[in-house]
C-alpha positions, 0 to 999 in steps of 0.5 A: 354869631353872638348866640353861639356858645363856646362849644358851637363856636369850636365846632363852627371853626372845625367845620370851616377848616374841614370845608377848606381842606376838603375843597383843596383836596378835591381840587388837588385830586383832580390834578393827580396823575392816576385820577382813577385811583382818586375817584372815591376820594374826590366823591367823599371830598365833595360830599363832606364839603357840601354837608359841612357847609350845610351844617354851618348854615344850620348853626347860624340859623339855630336849626331845630335839626342841628343835633341830628345834622351834627351826628350825620356830619360826623358820619360823613366826616368819618367816611371822608377821613377813612377814604383820604387816609388811604392815600399818601398825598399831602392834601389827603393827609391834611383833609383826613386830619381836618375831617377827624377833628371835625367829626370828633367835635360834632360827635361831642356836641350835647 
C-alpha cells in the first residue's frame, strides 16, 4: 500500500474499522431476543460490510472507479448508520459511529 496518499490511508483504516463493526453488529443482532426487530439492521450490516470490503480492494488495486465507489460506499454507510442508530444495543451504537466516520471520510475524498 505504498502508493496510497495520507487521505487514502485514513479512508482505508476507516473502511477496515467499519467492516469490523458491521460484522460484529451483524453477529450480535443474530443473538438478540427480538430478532424480528433487528432484521433491517442485519441486512444493512451485511450490505455495508460487503461494500466496504469491495472498496478496500478498489483502493489497493488503484481502481479507476474509486471515486464513484467511495461515493456509493458513503451512501451505504449512511444507511447503515441510520438503521443502527434506531437501536439501543451497544453493538449498534459502535457500528453507527464507525459507519458515520467512514461515510465522512469517503465523502471528503478528492
